[in-house]
C-alpha positions in Angstrom: 98.7 311.8 75.5 96.5 308.8 75.8 96.1 306.9 79.0 98.2 304.1 77.5 100.8 306.3 76.5 100.9 308.0 80.1 101.1 304.4 81.5 103.9 303.4 79.1 106.0 306.6 80.1 105.2 305.8 83.7 106.6 302.3 83.3 109.7 303.5 81.3 110.4 305.9 84.0 110.1 303.5 86.8 112.4 301.0 85.1 114.9 303.7 84.3 115.0 304.5 88.0 115.5 300.7 88.9 118.5 300.9 86.5 120.2 303.8 88.3 123.6 302.8 89.2 123.7 299.8 86.8 126.2 301.7 84.5 129.2 300.4 86.2 128.2 297.0 85.5 128.1 297.4 81.9 131.7 298.3 81.9 132.6 295.1 83.8 134.1 292.7 81.4 133.6 288.9 81.9 136.8 287.3 83.1 138.7 285.4 80.3 138.0 282.2 82.2 134.4 282.9 83.2 133.1 284.1 86.6 132.5 280.7 88.0 136.2 279.6 87.4 137.7 282.9 88.4 135.7 283.2 91.7 136.3 279.7 92.5 140.1 279.9 91.9 140.3 283.3 93.7 138.6 281.5 96.5 141.3 278.8 96.4 138.4 276.4 95.9 139.0 273.3 93.7 136.6 271.9 91.1 136.1 268.9 93.3 135.3 271.1 96.2 132.7 273.1 94.2 131.2 270.1 92.8 130.6 268.6 96.5 129.1 271.7 97.4 126.7 271.8 94.4 126.2 268.0 94.8 127.5 267.2 91.3 130.4 265.5 89.8 133.7 267.3 89.1 133.0 266.7 85.3 129.8 268.5 85.6 131.6 271.5 87.1 134.0 271.5 84.1 130.9 271.5 81.8 129.3 274.2 83.9 132.3 276.4 83.4 132.6 275.6 79.6 128.7 276.4 79.3 129.4 279.6 81.0 132.1 280.6 78.5 130.1 279.4 75.5 127.1 281.5 76.7 124.8 278.5 77.2 124.7 278.3 80.9 121.4 278.8 82.4 120.6 281.4 85.1 119.6 278.6 87.6 122.9 276.7 87.2 124.8 280.1 87.5 122.8 281.0 90.6 123.3 277.7 92.3 127.1 277.7 91.5 127.2 281.5 92.7 125.5 280.3 96.0 128.0 277.5 96.5 130.7 280.0 95.9 129.3 282.4 98.7 128.2 284.9 96.0 125.0 286.0 94.2 124.2 286.5 90.5 123.3 290.1 89.5 121.2 289.9 86.4 119.7 292.8 84.5 119.1 293.9 81.1 120.5 297.6 80.6 120.4 299.9 77.6 123.5 299.4 75.6 123.9 303.2 75.2 122.3 306.1 77.1 118.8 305.2 78.4 115.5 303.6 77.8 114.2 306.9 77.0 116.9 307.6 74.5 116.2 304.2 72.8 112.5 305.1 72.6 113.4 308.7 71.1 115.8 306.9 68.6 113.1 304.4 67.5 110.6 307.3 67.2 113.1 309.2 65.1 113.7 306.2 62.9 110.1 305.5 62.1 109.5 309.2 61.5 112.3 309.0 58.8 110.7 305.9 57.3 107.3 307.7 57.1 108.9 310.9 55.6 110.8 308.9 53.2 107.6 307.1 52.0 105.9 310.3 51.8 108.7 311.9 50.0 108.8 309.2 47.6 105.2 309.6 46.9 105.4 313.3 46.6 108.4 313.0 44.1 106.4 310.6 41.9 103.8 313.4 41.5 106.6 316.0 40.9 105.8 317.7 44.3 109.1 316.9 46.1 109.7 319.1 49.3 113.1 320.5 50.2 115.3 318.9 52.9 114.5 321.6 55.5 110.6 320.8 55.0 111.3 317.2 55.1 113.3 317.5 58.3 110.6 319.6 60.0 108.0 316.9 58.8 110.1 314.4 60.5 110.4 316.2 63.7 106.6 316.7 64.1 105.9 313.1 63.3 108.7 312.0 65.8 107.0 314.1 68.4 103.5 312.8 67.9 105.0 309.2 68.0 106.5 310.0 71.4 103.4 311.5 72.6 101.0 308.7 71.4 103.5 305.7 71.8 101.6 303.6 69.0 101.5 300.0 69.5 103.3 299.4 66.4 106.4 301.5 67.2 108.6 298.6 67.5 107.1 296.4 64.8 110.0 294.8 62.7 107.9 295.9 59.6 109.1 299.5 60.1 112.8 298.2 59.4 111.5 296.6 56.1 109.7 299.8 55.2 112.8 301.7 55.7 115.0 299.4 53.8 112.4 299.6 51.1 112.4 303.4 51.1 116.2 303.4 50.9 116.3 301.0 48.1 113.7 303.3 46.2 116.1 306.4 46.7 119.3 304.9 46.0 
């Protein structure tokens, strides 16, 4: 492994450790009326009272609650509202499935498949196509190498286009 890939794996593992325990939050659905309105109502606080605490107008609270529902609220506005409600905002970006390591492994597998498909296409043009077991073995070798070296272009969008081009060539 290169020192760059070593540092990358270290960063990944440290970030994974910071995310430990966040999984229950990913299952927590946003209330239908949004967090600000739901917490405000649960506390028995009116919009006018929240507005006074925030130093804004009641109509601005209505807009804030609407922006939260529409996904257009800023973290700053949400944090101020949470503070005025005696709460805090918990902000994180967590892997949708599994872990960060699983995301990297899946990406390496995807890129390895794209590379193998390109190589397979070239070989078939030369009438030297390899069987599916051999192709799978080649993909695994490339995948392991990608995970060991962690190339800078691993997440380049161009791999997605290359993979789509390979699928179009084969099918």
